N, C-alpha and C positions, 0 to 999 in steps of 0.2 A: 653195604646193601646194593649200591649201584653196580659193583662188580659182580655180585651174585646175579642181579637181574640180567646183566650183560651175558653172563655165562648161560643163563637159562634161555636166553633168546638166540644167542649166536652159537652155543654149544662149542666153546673153545677147546683147545688141546692141552690145557694145563693139567698137571697131575693133581690129585686130591691134596697132597701136602702143600704144593705151591698155591693152590686155591685157598687153603686154610691160612697160609702165611700172608696172603694179600689182604685179608680181612682186617678191619680195625680192631683195636684191643677189646672194645666192648663187644663186638660181634664174635670175637674168638671165644669169648666166655660161653656163648650159647651154641657152639657147633656140636651137633649130636655125636655121640659115640657110635662105635660099630654095632653094639647091641641095640642102641636106640634106632639106628638106621634099619637094622634087621626087623625090629618090631614095627617100625613105621611101614616097611614094605609088606609085612604080613597082614597089616590091618586092611580090611576092605575099604577102598576109596572110590568116590565118584569123581572122575577127572573133571567133569564140567563144573561141579560144585567147588572143587579145589581151585580151579582157574578163576571162578567168580570171587573166591575169598582173596586170592592174590591180587586180582584187579581192584578189589576194594581197599587195598592198602594205600595210604596217603602218599602223594608224590614226594613229600618232603623226606620220607624214609629212604628214597633213592638218590638223595643229594650227596654232597661231598662227605668225606670221612669225618670231618669235624662236627658233624651234626650230633647233638645231644638229645637222644630220644627220650630219655627220662625227663629232662627239663621240659621237652615239648609236651609230653603227656600231662605233666603237673600243671603247666600253664593252661591246658585245656579244661582242667577241672573247674566246675562252677564255684561260686563263692560259698554257697551253702551245700555241703557234702551230704550225700545220701548213700547209705550202704548198698541199697539195691542197684543204684546207678553205677557205683564203683565196681560191684561184682559183675555187672553186665559188661562194663568196659574191660575189666580184666579178662573175662571169658572171651571177649571178642579178640583181644590181643593174643590170648593163648591159641585160639583157633588159627589166627593169621600166622603165628610162629610155627604152629604144627604144620600148616600147609606149606610154608616156606621150607621147613626142615625136610618134609617128605619130598618136595621138589628137588632140593639139593641132593638128598640121598639118591634119588632116582638118577640124577645126572651123573653123580660120582660112579655109581655102579654101572651105568651105561657106558662110560668111558674107560672102564678098567682094562678091557682087552687091548684097546688102542694104546693105553699107557705102557703095558708090558712089551708090546711090539716095538714101540718107540725107544724104550730103554735098551733093548737089544741092539738097535741101530746105533745108539750113542756109544755103546761099549765097543762096537766094531770101528767106529770113527776114531775113538781114542787110540786104538791099536795102530791104525793107519797113520795117525799124527806122530806117534812115537817113532815110527819107521822113517817118516819124512824128516824128522829132526836129525836123525843120524846121517841121512844123505846130505843135508845142508851143512852139517859140520865138516864132512869130508870135502865138500865143494869149496868151502871157505879156506880150508888148509891149502888146497891146490891153487886157488886164486892168489893167495899171499906169495906163493913161490913164483907165480907168473909176474906179479907186480915188481918184484925185485929184479927180474930179468929184463924188463922192458922200460927202464927209467928214461933213457934217452929218447925213446919214441914218444913218451908222455910229454917231455919238454917241447918237442917239435909241434905236437898237437896244440899245446898251449899257445905257442906263437901264432899258429894259424887262426886259433880261436880269437886272439886279440885283433888280428887284422880283420877278421870277419866282423867283429863288433864295430870297428871303426867304419868299415864300409856300410854296415847296417845303419849307423847314425847319420852318415852322409846321405844315404838313400832316404832316410826319414826327413831330413832337412829339405832335400829336393822335392819330396812329395808335398811337404808343407808349403814350399814356395809355389809349387804347381797349384795347390788348393787356393792360395791367396790370389793367384792370377785369375782363377775362375770364380772368385767370391762375388764379383759384380753381377753375375748372372743370378745368383741366389738372392742377392740384395734386391734386385729388380722384382723377382718373384714375391719376396716378402712384402715389398712396398705395394704391389698389386693386391696382395691379400690383406693390406692395411695392418700388417703385424709390425707396427712401428717400434715397439720395445725390442722385439727380436732382431729387427734390422739394425737398430742402434747397438744392441749388445754384440751382434756379430761384427759390425764395423769396428767397434772399440777393441774387440778381441783381435781382429785382424791387424789393427794398428799396433797393439801390444806385441803381437807375434812378429810384425815387420821390424819393430825396434830390436827384437832379439837377433834377427838375421841382417841387421844393417851393414855388416861387413861384406855382404854380397853386393856387387855393383847394380844388379837388377832391382834391388829392393828400394832404392831411392826413388825411382820412377813410380813404383807401386805405392809408396807413402803419399806422394802427391795425388795419385789417383784416388786413394782412400779418403783423403781430405776433401776432395771435390765431391765424392759420393756422400760424405757426411753432411756437407752443406746442402746438397740436393735433398737429402732426407729431411733436414730442418725446414726447407721450403715446403715440401709436401706435408710435413707435420703442421705447418702454419695453415695450410689450406684445410687440412682435416680439422684443425681447431676452429676455423671459421664456420665449418658446417654445423657445429653444435649450437650456433646462435639461433638457428631457425628450428631445428629438429634435434632435440637433445636425446642422445642414446647413451645409456649408462655404460655399456660395454665399450662402445666407441670412445667415450670421454675418458674412461679408465685407462684404455691403451694410450691415449694421447698424453694424459698426465704422467703415466709411468715412463713414457718416452722422454718427456721433459725432465723428469726426475733423474733419469740415467744421464741426460746431458748436463745436469746441474744447472738448469735454467728455469726453475720453478717460478721465480719472480718475473722473469722476462715473459714467460707464458701468460701470466696474469695480466701484464700490461698489454700484451697482444690481444688477449681475449676481450678486454674492454674496448680496444680499438675496433675489433671485429663487430662487437655488439652495436657500437655507434654507426659503423658502416652498414650493418644489416638493417638498422632502423631506416636509414636514408634510402637504401636501395629498395627495401620492401615497399615503403609508401610511394616512392617514385614509380615503381613498376605497376603497382595497383592503380594509381591515378592515371598513369600513361595508358594503361590498357583500356580504361573506360573512355578516356578522351579520344583515343584513336578509333575506338568502336563507334562512338557517337559522331565523330567527324567524317567517317566514311572514307571517300577517296580524296579528301582534301590534301593539297600539296604542302600544307604547313609542316615544318620540321619540329614536331613536338619534342623529340628526344633531346634536342639541343636547348630546350627551355629550362629555366630554373623551376624548382618544385613549386615555389610560391606563385609564379606566373601560370604554371600548368593547372593549378587548382582553379583558376578563374575560368577555365574552359569547360568545366564540368556542367552538363546540362541539368535542368531541374528533374527530368525523368530519371536520370542515372545517379542523382545525388545520394539518395538513401542507400541503394545497393552498393555504391562505391564506398560510402562511409562505413557500412557494415563490414564489407570485405577489408577495409582499411583497419578497422578495430580488430577484426579476426586475426589479420596478419601481425599486428602489433602485439596482440595477446600471445601469439605463438612465441614471439621474441622474448616477451617478459616471462612467460612460463619457462622458457629454456633457461633464462637467467635464474629464476627461482629454483629450478631443479639443479642448476649448477651449484647454487649455494647449499642446497640440501646435501648434495654429493660431498662437498667439502666438510660440512658439519659431521656427517656420518663417518667420513674418512678420518677426521680428526679424533673422533671418539674411539675408533678402532686403533688409531696410532698412539693413543695414550697408554697402551699396555706396556709393561716393562721392556726395555730394550735388551737385546742379547748381551751376555757378559763380555763378548769380544768387541762390542761396539765401543768406540772411543767417546770420551766426553765431548770432544770437539764436534763430532758428527751429530751428537744429540743436540748441542747448542745450535748448530746450523739448522737442524730440522725445526726447532722451536721458533727460530727467527723467521724461517720461510712460512711457517703456518701463521704466525702473527701478521706478517705482511699480507698474505693472501686474504686472511679474514678482514683486515682493515680495508684492503682494496675492494673487496666484494661489498662490504657495508657502505663504503663511500660511493660505489658504483650504482647502488640502488637509486639514490637521488639523481645522479647524473643521467641514468637511463630514462627515468620517468620524466625528467625535464626535457630530454630530447623528444620523447613521445608527445608531451604536451605541446611543444612548439610545432611539431609536424601537424598535429590535429588542429591546433589553433589556426595555422595557415590554411588548412582545408576549410574550417568553419567560416573564417572571414573572407574566403575567396569567392563566395557566392552570396548574392542578395536573397535572403530567405523571406523577405516581406510578402511575397506573393505565393508562398507555400499554402497548400491546404492544411487545415487544422490538424487532421489526423497524421499527415506527413510530418508536420512540425513536432507533434507529440512524440512520434517515433524517433526523430532526431534528438529531442531532449532525453528520451528514455535511453537511447544508445550512449549519449554523452554522460548521463547520470551513471549508467553501468560502468563506463570507462573510469569515471571518477571514483567509483567504489573499488575498482581494480587498483587504482593508484593508492587509495587509502590502505588497502590490504598489502600492497606491494612495498610501500615505504612510509606508511603513516603520513602521507601528504594530503593537504587540504585542496590541492589542485587549483591554486589561485589563478594560474594562467588559463586553464580551461574555464573556470568559473567566470573570469572576466570576459573572455571571448564569447562564451555562450550567453552571458548576460547582455552584452552589447547587441548580439543578434536577436535575443529574446525581446529586449525593450523595443528595438526597431520593428520586429515582427508584430509584437503585441499592440503597438500603437496603431499600425495600419490595420491589423485584424480587428481591434476594438472599434476603430473608426468605421470600418465596413459594417461591423455588427450593429453599431448605433444607427447607421443609415438604413440597414436592413430592418432594425426594430422600428424606425420611423415609418418605413414602407408598410410593415405589418400593421402598425397602429392606424395608419391612414386607410388601410383596406379592411380593417377589422370591423365586422358587423356586430360584434359583442353578443354573439350567440354562445350558448353553453357548449363546451367541449365535453362529450359524454365519456367520462372516466368512471372507473369502478368506485364503489363507496369506500373501499379500503385503500384507495390510491395513496402512495407515499413516494417521495422523491427517490428513495433507495431502490425502487423498482426500475428506474431509468438507467440506461446503459452508462450515461455520463457520470453516474455516482457509484458505479460498481467498484471503483478504486478505493472507496471508503470502507469496504467490507473488512479489509485487513486491520483497520483502525478501531472497529467497533466491537469486535469479539461477540458476534451474535450467537444466539442459541442454535446449535447444530443437531442434526440427526446423528445417530450412532455411526453410520457409515461416513458421514462428512466429518465427524470428529476424528475418525481414524485418518482420513485424508489430510485434515488440517494438522494433526499431530505429526504425520510423516513430513508434510511440508515444513513444519516448524523445525523439525530435526534437521532437515536439509538446509534450512536457512541459517541454522546455527553454525554450519560448516562454512568456512571461507570459500571464496570462489576458487582459490588455488587448490583447496582440498577436494572440492567437488569435481573439478575438471583436470585433476593432476594427470590422469592416464589417458583420458579421451574426452571428446566433446569440446565445446567452446561456449563461453557465456553469452556470446553475441549471436548465436544461432537462433535464439528465441525470437529475435526481432524480425526475422524474415519468414517465420512460420505463419501460415494463414490462421488467424484467430477465428474460432468458431463463433458465428453470430448467434447470440442469445436472443430469443424472442421476448419482446416486452409485452406483458399482459396487464396493461393499464386501462385500455379503452373498454367501455361497457359494450356488451354485445346486444345490439338492438336498443330499443327505447322502453324497456320494461318500467323504468323509473317514471317515465311520462305517464304511462298507463296507470301506474300506482297513484300518481298525483291526481290524475283525473278522477279516479274512483274515490280517492280520499276526500275530494272536494265536492262530491255529489250531494253530500249532506250539508254543504256550507254555502248554499246559494240564497238569494234574497227572498225567495218565496216561502222558505221553510224556517227561517231563523229570525233574527232581530227585526228586520223590516216590518213583518207582519205585526209584531208586538208593538212597534212604534205606531203603526197605522191604527191599530186597535185602540191604543191609549188615546190617540188624537181624536178619533170619532167619539169615544166615550166621554171625553171632556166637553165636546161640543154639545152632547145631549144631556150631560149631567149624570149619566148612568155609570155605575161601577162595572167594569168588565167582569163577566162571569168566569171566564178562563183567561189566565195569563201565564206566560212562561216565567217561572221564578228567576230571580237574578242569579242564583247559584247555578241553575240549569244552563242559562246563557253563558255564564263564565266557564263552566266545564266544557261546553262545546267549543269555546274560543280559546281555551287554555294553550293550545299549540301555537296559536297566533301565526298561522301560515307556515309553520316550521315542519308540519307533517310528522316526521319522526327523525330520530337522531342518526339513523343509518343512511341518510341520503348522501349522495356523492358530493365532494367539494365543488364549489362554484369556481370555475376557471375557464379561460378561453384558450384558443390555439396559440395566441400570442403569449399568454401567461406560461403555457407549457414550453414555448420556445425560449422564453427568458430563463426559465428554470434549467432547461438543458444547457443554455449558454453559461449559466453560473456553474454548472457541473464541469463544463469544459475548462472554464477559467480556473476552477479549484484543482482540476487535474494537472493543469500546467503549473500551478503554484506548488503543488506537492512534489513535482519533479524538479522544479527549479526554485528553490527557496530564496535565492538572492533577489528575485524580482517580486517577492510575495506582496510587498506593500503596493507596488505599481498595479499588480493584478487585483488586489482587494479594492484599491481606489477605483479601478474600472468596474468592478462588480458593483460598487456603490453607485456608480453612474448609471448602470443598467436599471437599478431600482429607482434612482432619482428620476430618470427619464420616464419610466412607466408611471410613477406617481404623478409627475407633472402632466403627462398626457391625460390621465384620468381626470385630473383637476381641470385642465384646459378644455376637455370635451364636455364635461358634465358639471363642473363645479362653478363655472362662471354663469351668472344670471343672464339669460338671453331675453328677459322681458323688455329690454331695450338694446341698443347697439352695444355689443360687448366691448369691454375695455381691452386695449391691446396689450396692456401689461398689468402686473399685479399692483394693487394699491400700496403706496408707500406710507400713507398716513395711518396713524393709529386711531383709537377711539372706538366708536360704535358702528363704523361702517363695515367692519368685519370682513373685508376682502371681497365684497360683491360690487357689481357695477351699479349704475344709476337705475332706480326703479321708477315705475310710473304707477299712477293710481294710488290706492290706499296702502299698498305694500311698502311704500317709502316711509310710511309712518312707523312701521315696526322695525325698519332698518335702523332708524335713528333712536329707537327706544332701547337698544342695547341687548339684542339677543346673543351676541357673542358667538356667531356661527364659526368663525375661524379663530382658533386660539393663537396667542402671540407666538407660541412655539411653531405651529404649523405655518403661520405667515412668514416667520423667519426662514423656515426650511424652504418654502416655495420661492421666496426672494433669492435665497442663496442658490437654488437650482437655476433660476432664470439668469442670474448674473454670471454663474460659472459654467453653465452647460448649454444654455439656449442662445442661439444666434438670432436675435430679434430682427436684424437687418437683412437676413438671407432672402426674404421675399421681395426686397426692393430691386427694381430692375437695374439700377446703377451699381448695385453691390457686386454684380457679377463681372463688371468691367475692370475691376481692380484685382490684382493678385491677392489671394487669401493670405492674411497675416498669420503669424505663428499662433496668435491668440485665437483667431477664428478657426484654425484647424482643429482646435480642441472642442469647438462648439458644434451643436447640431441645430438645424432649423426646428422651429416649433411645429409639431404635427398638426394636421387638419383632420377634422372628423369626416368620416366617409359619408358621401351623400346618400348612401343606402340606409343610414341611421336617421330616423325621423323622430325629433324630440318635441314636435309641436302638436301632436295629435292628442286631444283630450281623452279619446277613447282608450288609449294605451297608457293613460296617466303620464303623458308627456315623456314617453320612452322609459317608463319605470323599469321594464324588464332589462333593457340595455344598461340602465344606470345601476341596477342591482348586480348584473353580471360584471360590469366594469369595476364597481367599488369593491364587491366581495372577492373578486379575483385578486385585487390589490391586497386586500386583507389576508387572503390565503397565501399570497406571495410573501407578505411580511411574516406570516407564521413559519413559512419554510426558512426564511432568513434567520428567524429566531432559533430554529432547530440547528442551524449550521453555525451559530455563533461560537460555540466552544471549539469546533474544529478550525474555524478561521482564526480564533485567538491563539491556538497552538502554532499556527503557521506565521503569524504576524511577528515581526521583530519587536523586541521589548520596547525600543524607543518609539515605535509607531503605534503601540497598542492604544494610547489615548484617542487616536483618530478612529479606530474601530469602535471603541466605547461611545464616542460622540456620535458616530454614524447610527448606532443602534438606539441611543437614547433620544436623539433629536430628529431622526428621519424614519427609521423602521417603525418605531413605536407610535408615530403620528399617522400611520396609514388608516387606522380606524377612525381618526378624527375627521377624515374627508367625508364621512357619512353625513355629517351635519350640513355643510354647504350644498352637497349634491342633492340630498333628499329634501332640503329646504325649498329648492326650486320647484319640486313636485308639489310640496305642501302649499306653496304660495299660489300655485295655479289651480290646484285641484278643487279648492273651495272658492266660491264667488264672494269674497269679502266686501267688494265694492257694492254689490247689491244689498248686502246686509247693512252697510252704512246708509244707503239710500232709504231702506225701510225704517231704520232707526230714526232717521231725520224727520220722518213723517209722524212719529209718535208724539202725542201731547203729554208732557211731563208735569205741567202745572195744574194737575187735577186736584179736586178738593175732597175726594172720597177714596177710601182704600179699596183697591181692585182685588178680586179673587181669581181673575183670569189673566194669564200671561199674554204678552203681545205676540203677534203673528210672526215677527222676524225670528223669534226663537224656533218656531216650527220650521221655518224656511232654512235656518241654519242647520238644524238637526237633519232635515231632508238632504242637505248638501253632504253632511257626514255619512248619511245612509248610502247615498250614491257612491261616495268615496270608498266605503267599505265594500260595496259590490264590485267596483272596478278593481279594487285591491285583490279581491278573491279571484277575479277573472285573470289578472296578471299572474297570480300564484299558480294557476293551472299550467302555465308554460315555464315559469321559472320559480324555483323555490325561494320564498322570502324568509330569510332567517329571522329569528325573534328580535335580535338587536336592530335589524332594519325596520321591522314593523314598529318597534317602540319609538325609533327616531322619527318615522313618518307621523305617527299619531302625536308624538310630542310636539312636532313642528306645527301640525294642523291646529292642535288645541291651543298652543301658545299664540298663534296668529289670530285664532278666533277670539281668545280672551283679550288680546291687545286691540282687536277691532272693536270689541264691546267697550273697552275703556275709551277708545277714540270716539266712538259714537256718543258715549255719555259726555265726553268733553266738548262735543258740538252743540250740546243743549244750551238754549238761550234763556229759557225760564224753567224753573223746577221748584215744585212744592215738596213738603215732607211726604205727602202721599205719593208723589212721583218717585221719591227716593225708595219708598217701600215697594213700588212697582218694579224698580230696577232690581231690587233684591229678589223679588218673586221671579222675574224673568231669568235671572242668573241661576237661582236654585233649580228652576225647572230644566234649564239647560244642563246643569250638572247631573241631575237625576237621570235624564235620558242618555246623557253621554256615557255615564258609568256602565250602562247596559251594552254599549257598543265596544268598549275596550277594557282590557284588564290593567291598563297603565295606571299605576298608583304611586304617589299621589297625583292628582290632576295638575298638570303644569300651569303655573301662573294663576292658580286659584286665588291665592292671597293677594295677587296683584290687582285683581278686579274687586275683591271684597274690601280691601283697604281703601281703594279709591271711592267706592260707594259710601263707605262709612265716613270718609273725610267730609262729606256734605253736612255732617252733624257737628263739626268742630267749631269751637269759638275762635275769636280773633287771635288770642295768645296761643292756643293749641295749633292754629293753622300756621303760624309763623314757625313753630317748632317742627311741624309736619313737613313744611317746605324744606327745612334744613336737613331733615333725616331721610327724606324720600327723594333722592335724586334720580331714581329710575324712571320717573315720569317726565314727560317732555314739558317744555316751557308753556306750550299752549294748554296742556292738560292742567297744570298747576294754576295758570292764570284763570282758567274756567272755574276752578274751585273758588278762587277769590271773588270773581265777578258775579257768578251765579249764586254761590252758597252764601257768601257774606255781603253781597252787594247791597242788600236792603237793610242790613243790620249795622254797618259801619260807615263812618264818614269818608269823604274823599281822600283826606290826608292819610288815614289808616290804610285805605286801599292802595294808594300810591306807595306806601312803605312796603307793603307785602309784594306788590309787583316789582319794586326795586330789588327786593331780596331775591325774587325769582330771576331777575335779569342778572344779578351778581353771580348766582349759581350757574347760569347758562353761559356766561361770558367765556370761561376757560375752554368750553367745548368748541367754540367757533374757530 
């Protein structure tokens, strides 16, 4: 069918019979007869329609002669046969066959005249050929006669021909010698073109040719010249091999390796290559460092080029240190990348070379190739470690050549990041842990970090001494992750992302899965990222304006003394004096609902922190960033992080936790018992100190003592201390901070600096909460052997931050209420009355008035600083405890008391409780049982009193002795009294 189509398109000159014989057997069966052809021509036909039918024939029908059209049509049939479809298919094929047949017939008839004409020409040609054959026969007969007559002439010709051949061979040899003489010119051209394999091949061929013509005297000199040329080629080849150490080019390296293969020096080439890599590393780092040293030195006459590399590194200035380190790593990366690409080239070349060798290759040649490949592979693998070791030593010399203790933090982080990336390169390069680099950068990091941390502690002390403990206005949703210093933790947290950011993170993850050698195989450098300017991201943590203050002011408009509890208390007092029942009173539930927030306003308020707190948090972020980059010093960094928190905690305690009712103690109390870490007290407050409030827990006391011993330099303020050189131990310590003179803690109108105390204490609690949120991240960085330190830090230090509320707010509670006045009023009450009273004593109203004023001042303070519910509860708890213990102390001062007096005590205390419960939501009332139990003890018998003394050691010796003297004095003899007093003395003796 293909030939038919060709005939139709090209209108060939074959006869109909030849066309028919060219068809396949199957096609021959369907060639139309002459009658059919005539009928086909007589039928009216639309040429355009016929052409469309022919164009609709499948291409496969015009394929080669082996095509089976029947099989093709059968395969096209569907699984389920339908008669109608079969008939349509058959009709279509018939139409196509008819169209083809008509076309063939047209072509045959069209070419009939040309066929007849050509046949006539063939007949004439046949006649001419017969005539030519006769002429040739006659010519041969005549030539045979001539041959016999000229034999001698033929022999002469042969002799000449032989001479000619000899001369031709000599001429060829002379031309070859001439070519050999001119070979050096071509060799020079080929070397300039870096066609080393061609030059070596040509030189070897020339040597082989010269050995063929060695019988000529001129050839011996040529042999010597060719040998010199070959040695020159090897020298240039070695230079070309050295170029691949810095910039690997596949085509260039392929030529070099092929050239060495032709020379049979594959192993020698590999030895030379490693020597060149070693030399390239040395030359590269030397040139980079030398360039920066000369640039920074200016016109100095120092001959830096004659210096050793190690000495040269010491001349790098601080400004040029990071650019030089970056360029150094870039250059070393290029060398290692070239080595990596060299290994890849040999791996791919070995895979291609594993194909079967040609049949004419000898077994010896195959064995030699295997040996060469094995040697090359082993040499390259061994060279990985050697190359990386050289790189480490060069970078180590650079790192240790400069004292980085005075670097800026950001600059030092860049250095750590560059070295970390270099260690990552080493791990991918040869699975090395980079011990040399780690040790050198660890030495510099420890040295830097000690100085940096020392400076930061001094800076923190300066901040604390200048801190006025005002609120830092941050947004209510403030979180440490919003700070720049904690952005590095985003990759560890897997936060929820928007769809666009998910796509970006997915792309970055895919890129991270590729090794550095895969990412930067063709272009780029992994160290370019360190010199790019990072876009500064804006922090959105500070609140805009002081809307929160306005909110607090408006929220407290309904919480002043004229509209809330005070009026209720006043009304009840007046009503009791007149004996009338108040017509209107605010219900207890109404008051409680108004006070339920307890100065907390709402839960959406911003966290309480200061600028110093924010600086400490930022500093912690910087420390953690350094720790994440350089894990070997993780423990040292975490230890310094703990010192930041320790110093902040100690400062808050030193500023606000030591009682200033007398001269403050210069150091923490070391004794245990009930003094609870406060200094000496004056007035009635000392009575409550000895009664065992337990303001500072043993855990907090231990923590404060540990901080003072390990971190605080108590002698720094002495004048003589500065005259002696600081010892190593004192270098680790920081002087105790002093409270700023701007902070006034003696003004009763501000509740003795309650606002500042709240800001300081709650900022510490907030800082502790942030440390708690970072615990899991710190735990992952901490070495396994040092994790107990981190756990101990959190359990014994961070968790104690909230415990500072008690001693700090106790000072406010001890001063806010005039307990001494209450004792004086109680001392004027007669308790030996003989009738039961229905009216409580005036000291109860005075005490409640004090609490009312305390409530008002607390509300005033809360307009400026939000007072959280735990703070409010601690303040109320301290005030109520001190008030109740003052009541017990007042009752213990009674000289004479009757049973009616005992009943009056109970009446006074119940009145106090009833009014107090309207002021606070704190339940249960603290130390309520402490007072009630003491009052009830007045009714005990002698035996019960002895048991009471043994069971109730919370009361002081004076209070217990008063029970014996006043309660039982008139009912027991002197001996029994002495026995009870002795029992009291025995109980109190261990406390002394």
